[in-house]
C-alpha positions in Angstrom: 29.3 -36.5 31.5 31.7 -36.6 34.5 29.4 -34.8 36.9 26.6 -37.4 36.2 29.1 -40.2 36.6 30.1 -38.9 40.0 26.6 -38.7 41.2 26.0 -42.3 40.2 28.6 -43.5 42.6 27.7 -44.5 46.2 29.7 -41.7 47.6 28.0 -39.2 45.3 24.6 -40.5 46.3 25.6 -40.0 49.9 26.7 -36.5 49.2 23.3 -35.6 47.6 21.5 -37.3 50.4 23.3 -35.0 52.8 21.7 -32.0 51.1 18.2 -33.1 52.3 19.2 -32.3 55.9 20.5 -28.8 55.3 17.3 -27.0 56.1 16.3 -29.3 58.9 12.8 -30.3 59.7 11.7 -26.7 59.4 12.2 -26.9 55.7 9.4 -29.5 55.5 6.8 -27.1 56.9 6.7 -24.6 54.2 3.6 -22.7 53.1 2.4 -24.1 49.8 2.1 -20.6 48.2 4.1 -20.5 45.0 7.0 -18.1 45.1 8.4 -16.1 42.2 11.5 -17.6 40.7 14.6 -15.6 41.7 17.6 -15.3 39.4 20.6 -17.1 40.9 23.9 -15.3 40.7 26.9 -17.5 40.0 28.9 -18.0 43.1 32.7 -18.3 42.8 34.4 -21.0 44.8 38.0 -22.0 45.4 40.3 -24.3 47.3 42.3 -22.1 49.7 45.1 -22.8 52.1 44.3 -22.4 55.8 41.2 -22.8 57.8 37.7 -21.3 57.7 38.7 -19.0 60.5 41.8 -17.9 58.6 41.3 -18.4 54.9 44.5 -18.2 53.0 45.7 -18.0 49.4 43.8 -19.5 46.5 45.3 -22.9 45.5 42.8 -23.9 42.8 39.7 -22.2 41.4 36.5 -24.2 41.2 33.7 -23.8 38.7 31.1 -21.2 39.8 28.2 -22.7 41.7 24.9 -22.2 39.8 21.3 -23.3 40.2 18.9 -24.7 37.6 17.2 -22.0 35.5 14.9 -21.9 32.5 13.7 -25.5 32.9 10.3 -26.9 33.7 9.2 -26.8 37.4 8.6 -30.4 38.4 7.6 -32.4 41.5 7.1 -30.4 44.7 8.6 -27.2 43.2 6.7 -24.9 45.5 8.2 -26.6 48.6 11.6 -27.8 47.4 14.6 -25.9 48.5 16.6 -24.7 45.5 20.3 -25.7 45.6 23.4 -24.6 43.6 26.2 -26.9 42.5 29.4 -27.1 40.5 31.9 -29.7 39.3 35.6 -29.2 38.8 38.5 -31.4 37.9 41.3 -29.8 40.0 44.9 -30.5 38.8 46.1 -31.6 42.2 45.9 -35.1 43.7 43.7 -35.6 46.7 46.7 -36.7 48.7 48.3 -33.3 48.0 45.2 -31.5 49.1 44.9 -33.6 52.3 48.7 -33.2 53.0 48.3 -29.6 54.1 45.5 -27.4 55.6 43.0 -26.6 52.8 39.4 -25.4 52.7 36.7 -25.3 50.1 35.3 -21.7 50.2 32.2 -20.3 48.5 31.9 -16.5 47.8 28.7 -14.5 47.5 29.3 -13.4 43.9 32.1 -12.1 41.6 31.1 -8.6 42.5 31.3 -9.3 46.2 34.2 -11.7 46.1 35.4 -10.7 49.5 32.2 -12.0 51.1 32.4 -15.6 52.1 29.1 -17.5 52.5 30.1 -21.1 53.2 33.3 -22.9 54.0 34.6 -26.3 55.1 38.0 -27.6 56.1 39.1 -30.6 53.9 39.6 -33.7 56.0 37.8 -36.6 57.7 37.4 -40.3 57.0 37.9 -41.7 53.5 35.0 -43.5 51.8 35.5 -47.0 50.4 36.1 -45.3 47.0 38.9 -43.1 48.5 36.8 -39.9 48.5 36.3 -37.3 51.2 32.9 -35.7 51.9 32.9 -32.5 54.0 30.3 -30.0 55.3 30.4 -26.3 54.3 29.3 -24.2 57.3 27.6 -20.9 57.1 29.8 -17.8 57.2 28.9 -14.1 57.8 25.3 -14.9 58.6 24.8 -15.7 54.9 22.0 -18.2 55.3 23.8 -20.8 53.2 25.3 -24.2 54.1 26.5 -27.0 51.9 28.7 -30.0 51.3 31.7 -30.8 49.1 32.7 -34.2 47.6 36.3 -34.7 46.7 37.4 -37.8 44.9 40.6 -39.0 43.2 40.5 -38.3 39.4 40.6 -41.2 37.0 43.9 -40.0 35.7 45.6 -40.3 39.1 46.8 -36.8 38.9 43.7 -34.7 39.6 40.8 -34.5 42.1 37.1 -34.3 41.1 35.4 -31.7 43.3 31.7 -31.3 43.5 30.3 -28.5 45.7 26.8 -27.9 46.7 25.1 -25.1 48.7 21.5 -24.4 49.7 19.8 -21.8 51.8 18.9 -22.6 55.4 15.4 -22.1 56.6 16.4 -18.8 58.3 18.1 -17.7 55.1 15.0 -18.4 53.1 12.9 -16.4 55.6 15.3 -13.5 55.4 15.1 -13.4 51.6 11.3 -13.4 51.8 11.1 -10.7 54.4 10.3 -13.0 57.2 6.8 -13.9 55.9 7.2 -17.6 56.6 7.6 -18.9 60.1 9.1 -22.3 60.9 6.6 -24.5 62.8 9.0 -27.0 64.3 7.9 -27.8 67.9 4.5 -26.2 67.4 1.4 -28.2 68.5 -0.8 -29.0 65.5 -4.3 -27.6 65.9 -5.8 -30.7 64.2 -3.7 -33.2 66.2 -1.5 -33.9 63.2 -4.1 -36.3 61.7 -5.5 -34.2 58.9 -8.5 -33.1 60.9 -9.6 -36.6 62.0 -11.0 -36.9 65.5 -9.3 -39.9 67.0 -11.3 -39.6 70.2 -10.1 -40.4 73.7 -9.4 -44.1 74.5 -11.8 -45.4 77.2 -10.4 -47.6 80.0 -11.5 -51.2 79.8 -14.3 -52.0 82.2 
């Protein structure tokens, strides 16, 4: 499976590692109360001309981003931030994409195609494998950010594009009615040591 093959590369692993940082430290302080699983709406995405400030014409459609559904909940499912992804083989070379101003743009849904939720300009430093990894910044106060990984296709005439988005901490709180509050910067009431009293060091006599 080509998507799995991409993830197995060093660049793909770096792309997935970048997703860990999307929610920031606040994402690690979630209440452990299980939340109801919400249906994820497929999100259209495209390569457009232009910039994220002035998104232009569609150059190539990407596979809709979707999240995992219907499977077993595993690991820290109550705390994990659900992400959405897609993989597309685009019939353009990476050189052609980089040769003009292009963006990867993610839409809210097919029904609200005019609402952009995350976007990133294509460019930056090439990885040793010749790929480009870009960030997708939040648009329209959507509560979503992400990354995209663009690598030359094996046929030499296409580009493999993997796109990922996930809700930010503020976006998750909005979806849940603000019932969770980030605790970054708060002083732990138990001293951060699980309730252990570490005592006060005494000065040497």
